[in-house]
C-alpha positions in Angstrom: 6.1 -17.4 26.4 7.1 -19.6 23.5 10.3 -18.6 21.9 9.3 -19.8 18.3 5.5 -20.0 16.9 4.0 -23.4 16.3 3.4 -24.0 12.7 -0.2 -23.6 12.3 0.0 -21.3 9.1 -0.6 -22.4 5.5 0.9 -19.3 4.4 4.4 -18.5 5.9 3.7 -14.7 5.6 1.1 -14.3 8.3 1.7 -15.0 12.0 5.3 -14.6 12.2 5.6 -11.4 13.6 6.3 -10.8 17.5 3.9 -8.6 19.5 4.0 -6.7 22.8 2.5 -9.2 25.3 1.2 -7.2 28.5 0.6 -9.1 32.1 1.3 -9.3 35.8 4.1 -11.3 37.2 3.5 -13.6 40.1 4.1 -10.6 42.5 1.4 -8.6 41.0 3.8 -6.4 39.0 2.9 -5.4 35.8 5.2 -6.6 33.0 5.8 -6.2 29.2 7.1 -8.8 27.1 8.1 -9.6 23.6 6.5 -12.8 21.9 4.5 -14.5 19.5 0.6 -15.1 19.2 -0.6 -18.3 21.3 -1.7 -21.4 19.5 -5.3 -20.4 19.5 -4.6 -16.7 18.5 -2.4 -18.4 15.6 -5.5 -20.9 14.7 -8.1 -17.6 14.7 -5.8 -15.6 12.5 -5.2 -18.2 10.1 -9.1 -18.6 9.7 -9.5 -14.9 9.3 -6.7 -15.0 6.4 -8.3 -18.0 4.9 -11.7 -15.9 4.8 -9.9 -13.0 3.3 -8.6 -15.2 0.6 -12.0 -16.8 0.0 -13.8 -13.1 -0.4 -10.8 -12.2 -3.0 -11.6 -15.2 -5.1 -15.3 -14.6 -4.8 -14.8 -11.3 -6.3 -12.6 -12.4 -8.9 -15.0 -15.2 -10.2 -17.7 -12.3 -10.2 -15.3 -9.9 -12.4 -14.5 -12.6 -14.6 -18.1 -13.8 -15.0 -18.9 -10.0 -15.7 -21.0 -9.5 -12.7 -18.8 -7.1 -11.3 -15.8 -4.6 -12.1 -12.3 -5.0 -11.2 -12.5 -2.5 -8.5 -14.6 -5.1 -6.6 -11.4 -7.5 -6.7 -8.9 -4.8 -5.9 -11.1 -3.5 -3.2 -11.1 -7.1 -1.7 -7.4 -7.8 -2.5 -6.3 -4.6 -0.4 -8.9 -5.1 2.4 -10.9 -2.0 1.5 -14.6 -1.3 1.6 -16.7 1.5 -0.3 -16.0 4.1 2.3 -12.5 3.4 2.7 -11.9 3.5 -1.2 -13.9 6.7 -1.5 -11.8 8.3 1.2 -8.3 7.2 -1.0 -9.5 8.3 -4.3 -11.6 11.3 -3.4 -14.6 9.9 -5.3 -18.0 10.1 -3.6 -18.9 6.9 -2.0 -22.3 6.5 -4.0 -19.9 6.6 -7.2 -17.5 4.3 -6.1 -20.6 1.7 -5.4 -22.0 2.5 -9.0 -18.5 1.8 -10.3 -18.6 -1.7 -9.3 -20.8 -2.4 -11.8 -19.1 -3.5 -14.9 -21.1 -1.2 -17.3 -20.6 2.1 -15.4 -16.7 1.0 -14.9 -16.5 0.5 -18.8 -17.5 4.2 -18.9 -15.0 5.4 -16.6 -12.6 8.0 -17.7 -8.8 7.9 -17.7 -8.7 10.5 -15.0 -11.1 8.4 -12.6 -9.2 5.0 -13.6 -6.0 6.7 -12.5 -7.4 7.7 -9.1 -8.5 4.1 -8.9 -5.3 2.7 -10.0 -3.3 5.0 -7.5 -5.5 4.0 -4.8 -4.5 0.3 -5.4 -0.8 1.2 -6.1 -1.4 -0.5 -9.6 -1.4 0.7 -13.1 -4.6 1.5 -15.0 -3.8 -1.7 -17.3 -3.5 -3.8 -14.2 -6.9 -2.5 -13.1 -8.3 -2.9 -16.4 -7.7 -6.8 -15.8 -7.8 -9.3 -12.9 -5.1 -11.5 -12.4 
Protein backbone atom coordinates (compact mmCIF):
# COMPACT_ATOMS: atom_id res chain seq x y z
CA UNK A 1 0.00 0.00 0.00
CA UNK A 2 1.12 3.52 -0.70
CA UNK A 3 1.71 5.87 2.19
CA UNK A 4 0.80 9.01 0.25
CA UNK A 5 -1.39 9.25 -2.83
CA UNK A 6 0.27 10.18 -6.09
CA UNK A 7 -0.82 13.68 -7.16
CA UNK A 8 -3.34 13.20 -9.98
CA UNK A 9 -6.19 15.42 -8.84
CA UNK A 10 -6.69 18.90 -10.22
CA UNK A 11 -8.83 19.66 -7.17
CA UNK A 12 -7.07 18.92 -3.89
CA UNK A 13 -10.35 18.39 -2.02
CA UNK A 14 -11.04 15.10 -3.80
CA UNK A 15 -9.25 11.84 -3.19
CA UNK A 16 -7.28 12.83 -0.14
CA UNK A 17 -9.28 10.56 2.11
CA UNK A 18 -8.14 7.17 3.20
CA UNK A 19 -10.31 4.10 2.86
CA UNK A 20 -10.46 0.63 4.36
CA UNK A 21 -8.91 -1.90 1.96
CA UNK A 22 -9.71 -5.58 2.34
CA UNK A 23 -7.68 -8.47 1.00
CA UNK A 24 -5.74 -11.62 1.77
CA UNK A 25 -2.14 -11.93 2.87
CA UNK A 26 0.37 -14.40 1.44
CA UNK A 27 -0.88 -17.08 3.87
CA UNK A 28 -4.47 -16.67 2.72
CA UNK A 29 -5.64 -14.87 5.86
CA UNK A 30 -8.21 -12.10 5.50
CA UNK A 31 -6.71 -8.68 6.23
CA UNK A 32 -7.88 -5.11 6.64
CA UNK A 33 -5.63 -2.17 5.94
CA UNK A 34 -6.13 1.57 5.76
CA UNK A 35 -4.77 3.15 2.61
CA UNK A 36 -5.40 5.45 -0.33
CA UNK A 37 -6.94 4.68 -3.68
CA UNK A 38 -4.52 3.26 -6.22
CA UNK A 39 -3.35 5.40 -9.15
CA UNK A 40 -5.94 4.01 -11.58
CA UNK A 41 -8.77 4.58 -9.10
CA UNK A 42 -7.61 8.15 -8.50
CA UNK A 43 -7.65 8.85 -12.24
CA UNK A 44 -11.18 7.43 -12.52
CA UNK A 45 -12.37 9.46 -9.54
CA UNK A 46 -10.89 12.63 -11.05
CA UNK A 47 -12.68 11.92 -14.32
CA UNK A 48 -15.96 11.50 -12.44
CA UNK A 49 -15.47 14.80 -10.58
CA UNK A 50 -14.62 16.50 -13.88
CA UNK A 51 -17.88 15.15 -15.34
CA UNK A 52 -19.82 16.55 -12.37
CA UNK A 53 -18.17 19.95 -12.87
CA UNK A 54 -19.16 19.88 -16.57
CA UNK A 55 -22.77 19.04 -15.69
CA UNK A 56 -22.88 21.87 -13.14
CA UNK A 57 -21.49 24.33 -15.67
CA UNK A 58 -23.98 23.15 -18.34
CA UNK A 59 -26.84 23.67 -15.89
CA UNK A 60 -25.50 27.13 -15.01
CA UNK A 61 -25.40 28.11 -18.68
CA UNK A 62 -28.98 26.88 -19.21
CA UNK A 63 -30.15 28.99 -16.28
CA UNK A 64 -28.26 32.08 -17.45
CA UNK A 65 -29.69 31.70 -20.97
CA UNK A 66 -33.24 31.34 -19.63
CA UNK A 67 -33.71 27.72 -20.66
CA UNK A 68 -33.97 26.34 -17.11
CA UNK A 69 -34.72 27.49 -13.59
CA UNK A 70 -32.09 27.86 -10.86
CA UNK A 71 -33.42 24.64 -9.34
CA UNK A 72 -31.63 22.69 -12.09
CA UNK A 73 -28.32 24.35 -11.23
CA UNK A 74 -28.62 23.68 -7.52
CA UNK A 75 -29.77 20.11 -8.16
CA UNK A 76 -26.62 19.45 -10.18
CA UNK A 77 -24.44 21.29 -7.67
CA UNK A 78 -25.80 19.11 -4.86
CA UNK A 79 -25.64 15.91 -6.95
CA UNK A 80 -29.40 15.41 -6.71
CA UNK A 81 -31.92 14.15 -9.23
CA UNK A 82 -35.63 15.05 -9.31
CA UNK A 83 -36.61 12.04 -7.19
CA UNK A 84 -34.05 12.87 -4.49
CA UNK A 85 -35.08 16.52 -4.45
CA UNK A 86 -38.74 15.54 -4.20
CA UNK A 87 -37.90 13.40 -1.19
CA UNK A 88 -35.97 16.23 0.49
CA UNK A 89 -38.63 18.87 -0.16
CA UNK A 90 -41.80 16.83 0.17
CA UNK A 91 -42.85 18.13 -3.26
CA UNK A 92 -44.17 15.63 -5.83
CA UNK A 93 -41.62 14.59 -8.47
CA UNK A 94 -43.93 15.78 -11.24
CA UNK A 95 -43.97 19.27 -9.72
CA UNK A 96 -40.20 19.28 -9.17
CA UNK A 97 -39.72 18.54 -12.87
CA UNK A 98 -42.21 21.27 -13.76
CA UNK A 99 -40.39 23.75 -11.53
CA UNK A 100 -37.23 23.20 -13.59
CA UNK A 101 -38.87 25.39 -16.24
CA UNK A 102 -38.22 29.13 -15.80
CA UNK A 103 -41.88 30.13 -16.15
CA UNK A 104 -43.07 27.70 -13.50
CA UNK A 105 -40.22 28.71 -11.21
CA UNK A 106 -41.19 32.39 -11.45
CA UNK A 107 -44.69 31.56 -10.20
CA UNK A 108 -43.56 29.59 -7.13
CA UNK A 109 -44.86 30.74 -3.76
CA UNK A 110 -42.49 31.85 -1.01
CA UNK A 111 -43.43 28.67 0.87
CA UNK A 112 -42.27 26.41 -1.96
CA UNK A 113 -39.16 28.50 -2.58
CA UNK A 114 -38.33 28.12 1.10
CA UNK A 115 -38.66 24.32 0.86
CA UNK A 116 -36.28 24.24 -2.10
CA UNK A 117 -33.85 26.64 -0.40
CA UNK A 118 -33.80 24.50 2.75
CA UNK A 119 -33.16 21.37 0.69
CA UNK A 120 -30.14 23.06 -0.92
CA UNK A 121 -29.07 24.66 2.39
CA UNK A 122 -29.19 28.17 0.90
CA UNK A 123 -31.37 31.26 1.25
CA UNK A 124 -34.31 32.09 -1.01
CA UNK A 125 -32.31 35.01 -2.45
CA UNK A 126 -29.46 32.65 -3.34
CA UNK A 127 -31.97 30.26 -4.93
CA UNK A 128 -33.26 33.00 -7.19
CA UNK A 129 -29.76 33.71 -8.49
CA UNK A 130 -27.04 31.58 -9.97
CA UNK A 131 -23.40 32.20 -9.10
